[in-house]
Every structure is written in C-alpha cells, then in structure tokens.
C-alpha positions as CSV (number, residue, x, y, z in Angstrom):
1,M,170.0,88.3,61.8
2,N,166.9,86.1,61.1
3,N,169.0,83.6,59.2
4,K,171.1,83.1,62.4
5,K,168.1,82.6,64.4
6,I,166.7,80.2,62.0
7,E,169.9,78.2,61.9
8,F,170.1,78.1,65.7
9,L,166.5,76.9,65.9
10,E,167.1,74.1,63.3
11,T,170.2,73.0,65.2
12,Y,168.4,73.1,68.5
13,L,165.4,71.1,67.3
14,S,167.6,68.5,65.6
15,L,168.7,67.4,69.1
16,Y,165.2,66.2,69.9
17,I,162.8,63.4,69.0
18,G,159.1,63.2,69.5
19,H,157.3,60.5,71.3
20,Q,155.3,59.5,68.2
21,E,158.5,58.8,66.2
22,V,159.8,56.6,69.0
23,L,156.4,54.8,69.5
24,E,156.0,54.0,65.8
25,V,158.9,51.6,65.9
26,A,158.6,50.3,69.4
27,G,159.5,46.7,70.2
28,P,162.4,44.3,70.2
29,D,163.7,45.4,66.8
30,S,163.4,49.1,67.3
31,P,166.4,51.1,66.2
32,Y,165.9,53.2,69.5
33,V,167.0,52.4,73.0
34,I,165.3,54.7,75.6
35,L,167.7,55.7,78.4
36,D,166.3,56.9,81.7
37,V,169.2,59.2,82.8
38,R,167.6,60.6,86.1
39,N,170.0,60.6,89.0
40,A,167.6,59.3,91.5
41,P,167.2,56.1,93.5
42,V,164.5,53.6,92.5
43,Q,162.4,54.4,95.5
44,V,162.2,58.0,94.3
45,K,161.7,57.3,90.6
46,K,159.1,54.4,91.2
47,E,158.2,54.2,87.4
48,Q,159.8,54.7,84.0
49,I,158.9,54.7,80.3
50,K,158.1,51.1,79.4
51,S,161.3,49.2,78.3
52,A,163.6,52.0,79.2
53,K,167.1,51.2,80.3
54,A,168.2,53.1,83.4
55,I,171.7,54.6,83.4
56,A,171.9,57.6,85.6
57,A,173.6,60.6,83.8
58,K,176.3,60.6,86.5
59,D,177.2,57.0,85.5
60,L,176.8,57.3,81.8
61,S,180.4,58.1,80.8
62,S,181.6,54.9,82.6
63,S,178.9,52.8,81.1
64,L,179.5,53.6,77.4
65,D,181.2,50.3,76.8
66,K,177.8,48.6,77.5
67,L,176.0,50.4,74.7
68,D,175.6,49.4,71.1
69,K,176.8,51.9,68.6
70,D,174.4,50.5,66.0
71,K,171.4,51.8,68.1
72,T,170.1,55.3,68.4
73,Y,169.7,56.4,72.0
74,V,166.8,58.5,73.3
75,V,167.5,60.0,76.7
76,Y,165.0,61.5,79.0
77,D,164.9,63.3,82.3
78,W,162.2,64.5,84.6
79,T,161.1,67.5,82.7
80,A,162.2,69.1,79.4
81,G,163.7,72.1,81.5
82,T,166.2,70.1,83.4
83,T,169.7,69.5,82.2
84,L,170.5,65.8,82.8
85,G,169.0,64.8,79.5
86,K,171.1,67.5,77.7
87,Q,174.2,66.3,79.6
88,A,173.6,62.8,78.7
89,L,173.0,63.7,75.1
90,L,176.3,65.6,75.0
91,I,178.2,62.6,76.4
92,L,176.7,60.3,73.8
93,L,177.2,62.5,70.8
94,T,180.7,63.4,71.8
95,N,181.5,59.7,72.0
96,G,180.2,58.9,68.5
97,F,176.7,57.5,69.4
98,K,173.6,58.4,67.6
99,A,171.3,60.1,70.1
100,F,168.4,62.4,70.8
101,E,166.7,63.8,73.8
102,L,163.1,63.0,74.2
103,S,161.3,66.2,73.4
104,C,158.6,65.8,76.0
105,A,160.7,64.3,78.8
106,L,159.0,62.0,81.2
107,E,156.6,64.7,82.3
108,G,155.1,65.0,78.8
109,W,155.2,61.2,78.2
110,K,153.2,60.6,81.3
111,G,150.9,63.5,80.6
112,M,149.9,61.8,77.3
113,N,149.3,58.5,79.2
114,L,151.9,56.7,77.1
115,P,153.2,53.3,78.2
116,M,155.0,53.3,81.6
117,E,156.1,50.5,84.0
118,E,156.9,50.2,87.6
119,I,160.6,50.0,88.5
120,K,161.2,46.9,90.6
C-alpha cells in the first residue's frame, strides 16, 4: 500500500515546478515560458508575474500553434487549489509540450514578493 502512495506522490509532484528553479534561469534565453492562464479580464487581473504571457485556459487549445515546442511552459492560476492551472497543464502535456504547473501559483509568488508587473 505504501508503495502505491509513494508512486502517486512522486507522479503528482513531478507535475510541479518551484519558483526558485524558474527564477534561476529567468531572462530572454530561459528555457521556461510562464503562462498566465487565469480566465479573467485585464481589469480584474491587474498584474501578473513579470514577463508572463497571458493565454486564458479557455483559449489555450486554440492557441497551441502560437507556442514553441522547444520551450518548457510553466502555467499558473490564482491559487494552487484552483483547477485552471491543472486544466492548462493537461492541454499542454496532451499535445506534446513540456510543461509544469507553478507550485506556489500566483498567490505564493506574490506572497514571496517575487517579480510582478502591471498589466496594461
């Protein structure tokens, strides 16, 4: 029984990436592209993780042709408990992209005072 639990947890944790790993290679040559997949208008979102690309989860399937399969995508939603990040991750992985969900979501990123920017 414990082996099944361990296997499940290893699989579950492999879907996530931490903020530190993303930040260590931030910049124009980063292998990561951060995707803001929140389904909300700009006036509600107001800010995003610095340099994130906004593609709402509801629009992701129809936007896959705009993504580079050589990059690794890091998706985030409002909080780690919401499902949009997981839905976006499923879409990306199912379509052959390398992807992770940001383990701390936007809530954790902001809570650690990591780089943010206003959405214009």
